[in-house]
FILOSE-195230 format. One line per field, with one value per residue: y, z, x of N, C-alpha, C in turn; residue in one letter. Coordinates in steps of 0.1 Angstrom, whole numbers, always signed. Each point is the difference from the previous one (the first is absolute). Layout:
ny c(Y / ...)
nz c(Z / ...)
nx c(X / ...)
cay c(Y / ...)
caz c(Z / ...)
cax c(X / ...)
cy c(Y / ...)
cz c(Z / ...)
cx c(X / ...)
resn c(A / ...)
//
This chain:
ny c(-167 / +2 / +13 / +1 / +5 / +11 / +0 / -12 / -3 / -3 / +6 / -8 / +1 / +5 / -9 / -9 / +4 / +0 / -12 / -3 / +5 / -7 / -10 / +3 / +1 / -11 / -5 / +5 / -4 / -12 / +0 / +3 / -8 / -9 / +10 / -7 / -2 / +13 / +2 / -9 / +5 / +12 / -3 / -5 / +11 / +4 / -4 / +0 / +9 / +7 / -3 / +3 / +10 / +4 / -4 / -10 / -1 / -8 / -8 / +3 / -1 / -11 / -4 / +4 / -5 / -12 / +2 / +5 / -10 / -8 / +8 / +0 / -13 / -1 / +8 / -8 / -10 / +5 / +4 / -13 / -5 / +7 / -3 / -13 / +0 / +7 / -9 / -9 / +6 / +13 / -3 / +4 / -12 / -4 / -6 / +11 / +6 / -9 / +0 / +13 / -1 / -8 / +7 / +11 / -7 / -4 / +13 / +5 / -10 / +3 / +13 / -3 / -7 / +10 / +9 / -8 / -2 / +13 / +3 / -9 / +6 / +13 / +2 / -13 / +6 / +11 / -6 / -9 / -9)
nz c(-120 / +3 / +0 / -10 / +8 / -4 / +12 / -1 / -2 / -13 / +1 / -1 / -12 / -5 / +8 / -4 / -13 / +1 / +6 / -9 / -9 / +6 / +0 / -12 / -3 / +7 / -6 / -11 / +3 / +5 / -11 / -7 / +7 / +1 / +9 / +8 / -11 / -4 / +13 / +1 / -12 / +5 / +12 / -6 / -7 / +12 / +7 / -11 / -7 / +11 / +1 / -13 / +3 / +11 / -6 / +9 / +0 / -8 / +11 / +4 / -12 / -1 / +11 / -2 / -13 / +2 / +12 / -8 / -8 / +11 / +5 / -13 / +0 / +12 / -4 / -11 / +8 / +9 / -11 / -5 / +12 / +1 / -13 / +2 / +12 / -7 / -9 / +10 / +7 / -2 / +5 / +12 / -2 / +12 / -8 / -7 / +12 / +5 / -11 / +1 / +13 / -4 / -10 / +8 / +8 / -11 / -4 / +11 / +1 / -13 / +3 / +11 / -7 / -9 / +10 / +5 / -12 / -3 / +12 / -1 / -12 / +2 / +11 / -1 / -11 / +6 / +7 / -3 / +2)
nx c(-337 / +13 / -2 / +9 / +9 / -6 / +4 / -4 / +13 / +2 / +12 / +11 / +6 / -11 / -6 / +10 / -2 / -14 / +1 / +10 / -8 / -10 / +9 / +4 / -13 / -2 / +11 / -5 / -12 / +6 / +7 / -11 / -8 / +9 / +3 / -7 / -8 / +0 / -2 / -9 / -4 / +2 / -5 / -10 / +1 / +2 / -10 / -8 / +7 / -1 / -13 / -1 / +7 / -7 / -10 / +2 / -13 / -5 / -1 / +12 / +5 / -7 / +5 / +13 / +0 / -4 / +6 / +9 / -1 / +0 / +10 / +5 / -1 / +4 / +10 / +0 / -1 / +8 / +7 / -2 / +2 / +10 / +3 / -3 / +7 / +9 / -1 / -1 / +9 / -2 / -12 / +2 / +4 / -5 / -8 / -2 / +0 / -8 / -7 / +1 / -4 / -9 / -3 / +0 / -7 / -6 / +1 / -4 / -9 / -3 / +1 / -7 / -8 / +0 / +0 / -10 / -5 / +1 / -4 / -9 / +0 / +0 / -7 / -4 / +0 / -5 / -10 / +9 / -8)
cay c(+4 / +13 / +9 / +5 / +15 / +6 / +6 / -11 / -3 / -14 / -8 / +0 / +9 / +14 / +3 / +1 / +12 / +10 / -1 / +6 / +15 / +5 / +0 / +11 / +12 / +0 / +4 / +14 / +8 / +0 / +9 / +14 / +4 / -6 / +3 / -12 / -10 / +5 / -2 / -14 / -4 / +6 / -9 / -13 / +1 / -1 / -12 / -13 / -4 / -3 / -14 / -10 / +0 / -5 / -14 / -11 / -11 / +4 / +2 / +13 / +11 / +1 / +6 / +14 / +8 / -3 / +7 / +14 / +0 / -2 / +13 / +7 / -7 / +4 / +14 / +2 / -4 / +11 / +12 / -3 / +1 / +15 / +7 / -4 / +7 / +14 / +1 / -3 / +12 / +10 / +1 / -10 / -12 / -9 / -12 / +4 / +3 / -13 / -7 / +6 / -3 / -15 / +0 / +6 / -10 / -11 / +5 / +0 / -14 / -4 / +6 / -6 / -14 / +2 / +3 / -12 / -9 / +6 / -1 / -14 / -5 / +7 / +2 / -11 / +1 / +10 / -2 / -14 / -4)
caz c(-7 / +5 / -10 / +4 / +1 / -12 / +4 / +0 / -13 / -5 / +0 / -12 / -1 / +1 / +14 / +6 / -4 / +7 / +14 / +1 / -1 / +13 / +10 / -3 / +5 / +14 / +4 / -3 / +10 / +12 / -1 / -1 / +11 / +13 / +4 / +7 / -10 / -6 / +10 / +1 / -13 / +0 / +9 / -7 / -11 / +6 / +8 / -7 / -5 / +12 / +5 / -10 / +2 / +13 / +2 / -3 / -8 / -8 / +10 / +7 / -10 / -2 / +13 / +1 / -10 / +0 / +11 / -4 / -9 / +8 / +5 / -10 / -2 / +11 / -1 / -11 / +6 / +9 / -8 / -6 / +11 / +3 / -11 / +1 / +11 / -3 / -10 / +7 / +8 / +5 / +14 / +9 / +3 / +7 / -7 / -10 / +7 / +4 / -12 / -3 / +10 / -2 / -12 / +5 / +9 / -8 / -5 / +12 / +3 / -11 / +2 / +11 / -5 / -10 / +8 / +8 / -9 / -4 / +12 / +3 / -11 / -1 / +13 / +4 / -8 / +6 / +14 / +2 / +14)
cax c(+12 / +5 / +6 / +13 / +1 / +6 / +12 / +10 / +5 / -2 / +12 / +8 / +12 / -4 / -1 / +13 / +6 / -7 / +3 / +13 / -1 / -6 / +10 / +9 / -7 / +1 / +13 / +1 / -8 / +7 / +12 / -4 / -8 / +4 / +14 / +6 / +4 / +13 / +11 / +3 / +7 / +14 / +7 / +1 / +9 / +13 / +1 / -1 / +13 / +9 / -4 / +5 / +15 / +3 / -5 / +10 / -7 / -12 / -10 / +2 / -3 / -15 / -6 / +4 / -7 / -15 / -6 / -2 / -11 / -12 / -4 / -7 / -14 / -9 / -3 / -10 / -13 / -3 / -4 / -13 / -10 / -1 / -7 / -14 / -7 / -2 / -11 / -13 / -5 / +11 / -3 / +6 / -9 / +9 / +4 / +10 / +12 / +6 / +6 / +13 / +9 / +4 / +9 / +13 / +6 / +5 / +13 / +10 / +4 / +9 / +13 / +7 / +4 / +11 / +11 / +4 / +6 / +13 / +9 / +3 / +10 / +12 / +6 / +10 / +13 / +9 / +1 / -3 / -4)
cy c(+14 / +7 / +4 / +15 / +6 / +7 / -11 / -2 / -14 / -9 / +1 / +10 / +14 / +3 / +2 / +14 / +12 / +1 / +6 / +15 / +6 / +0 / +11 / +14 / +1 / +4 / +14 / +9 / +0 / +9 / +15 / +5 / -4 / +2 / -12 / -10 / +5 / -1 / -14 / -5 / +5 / -9 / -14 / +0 / -1 / -14 / -13 / -4 / -3 / -14 / -11 / -2 / -7 / -15 / -10 / -11 / +6 / +3 / +13 / +11 / +2 / +6 / +15 / +9 / -1 / +7 / +15 / +1 / -2 / +13 / +9 / -5 / +5 / +15 / +3 / -4 / +10 / +12 / -2 / +2 / +15 / +7 / -4 / +7 / +14 / +2 / -2 / +13 / +8 / +3 / -11 / -11 / -10 / -13 / +3 / +4 / -13 / -7 / +7 / -3 / -15 / -1 / +5 / -10 / -11 / +4 / +0 / -14 / -5 / +6 / -6 / -14 / +1 / +3 / -12 / -10 / +4 / -2 / -15 / -6 / +7 / +2 / -11 / +1 / +9 / -2 / -15 / -3 / -7)
cz c(+4 / -12 / +5 / +0 / -13 / +3 / +0 / -14 / -3 / +0 / -13 / +1 / +2 / +15 / +7 / -3 / +7 / +15 / +2 / -1 / +12 / +11 / -1 / +4 / +15 / +6 / -3 / +10 / +13 / +0 / +1 / +13 / +14 / +3 / +7 / -10 / -7 / +9 / +0 / -13 / +0 / +9 / -6 / -11 / +5 / +7 / -7 / -7 / +11 / +5 / -9 / +1 / +13 / +2 / -4 / -8 / -7 / +10 / +7 / -10 / -2 / +13 / +1 / -10 / +1 / +11 / -4 / -11 / +7 / +6 / -10 / -3 / +11 / +0 / -11 / +5 / +9 / -7 / -6 / +11 / +3 / -11 / +0 / +11 / -2 / -11 / +6 / +7 / +4 / +15 / +9 / +3 / +8 / -7 / -11 / +6 / +4 / -12 / -4 / +10 / -1 / -12 / +4 / +9 / -8 / -6 / +11 / +3 / -11 / +1 / +12 / -3 / -9 / +8 / +7 / -10 / -4 / +12 / +2 / -10 / +2 / +13 / +4 / -8 / +6 / +15 / +3 / +15 / +8)
cx c(+4 / +6 / +14 / +0 / +5 / +14 / +12 / +5 / -3 / +12 / +7 / +12 / -3 / -2 / +13 / +7 / -6 / +4 / +14 / -1 / -6 / +10 / +10 / -7 / +0 / +13 / +3 / -7 / +6 / +12 / -4 / -6 / +4 / +14 / +6 / +5 / +13 / +12 / +4 / +6 / +14 / +9 / +3 / +10 / +15 / +2 / -1 / +13 / +10 / -3 / +4 / +15 / +4 / -4 / +10 / -6 / -12 / -12 / +2 / -3 / -15 / -7 / +3 / -8 / -15 / -7 / -3 / -11 / -13 / -5 / -7 / -14 / -9 / -3 / -10 / -14 / -4 / -5 / -14 / -11 / -2 / -8 / -14 / -8 / -2 / -11 / -13 / -5 / +12 / -2 / +7 / -10 / +9 / +4 / +10 / +13 / +7 / +6 / +13 / +11 / +5 / +10 / +14 / +7 / +6 / +13 / +11 / +5 / +9 / +13 / +8 / +5 / +12 / +12 / +6 / +7 / +14 / +10 / +3 / +10 / +13 / +8 / +10 / +13 / +10 / +1 / -4 / -3 / +11)
resn c(M / T / Q / S / S / P / Y / K / S / T / G / G / L / I / R / I / V / R / A / F / G / Y / S / L / Q / G / L / G / A / A / W / R / H / E / A / A / F / R / Q / E / V / A / L / S / A / I / L / I / P / L / G / L / W / L / G / N / S / T / T / E / R / L / L / L / A / G / M / L / V / L / V / L / V / V / E / L / V / N / S / A / I / E / A / L / A / D / A / V / S / A / D / H / H / P / L / L / G / R / A / K / D / L / G / S / A / A / V / L / L / T / L / L / L / T / G / A / V / W / M / S / I / L / V / P / R / W / W / P / A)
//
């Protein structure tokens, strides 16, 4: 028989309410401590409404806005990796440095994909082939 972890919740409505609260705490921490997250939120606050307006179909609107939300999600994961790495050791460690670099690379690839999606949808409208 295995014992369950005392750190795991039991479920139910209380778990959902607590999880929502933890999520809000995480967003608040990202806003307070992560300049890149604040910059991406500011850009998204401009581009998401623009994408919803420029999209010709529901699919285009979801792609244009959704890609920006994906950037924020990946930035949150990257920030979590960086915070954990910093908590583990303030000293330089090659594996911690690699973890931070990999998180940063994930953000870069997501930004490039976002740019490609926006260009693939919008460029043909102004410069038809």
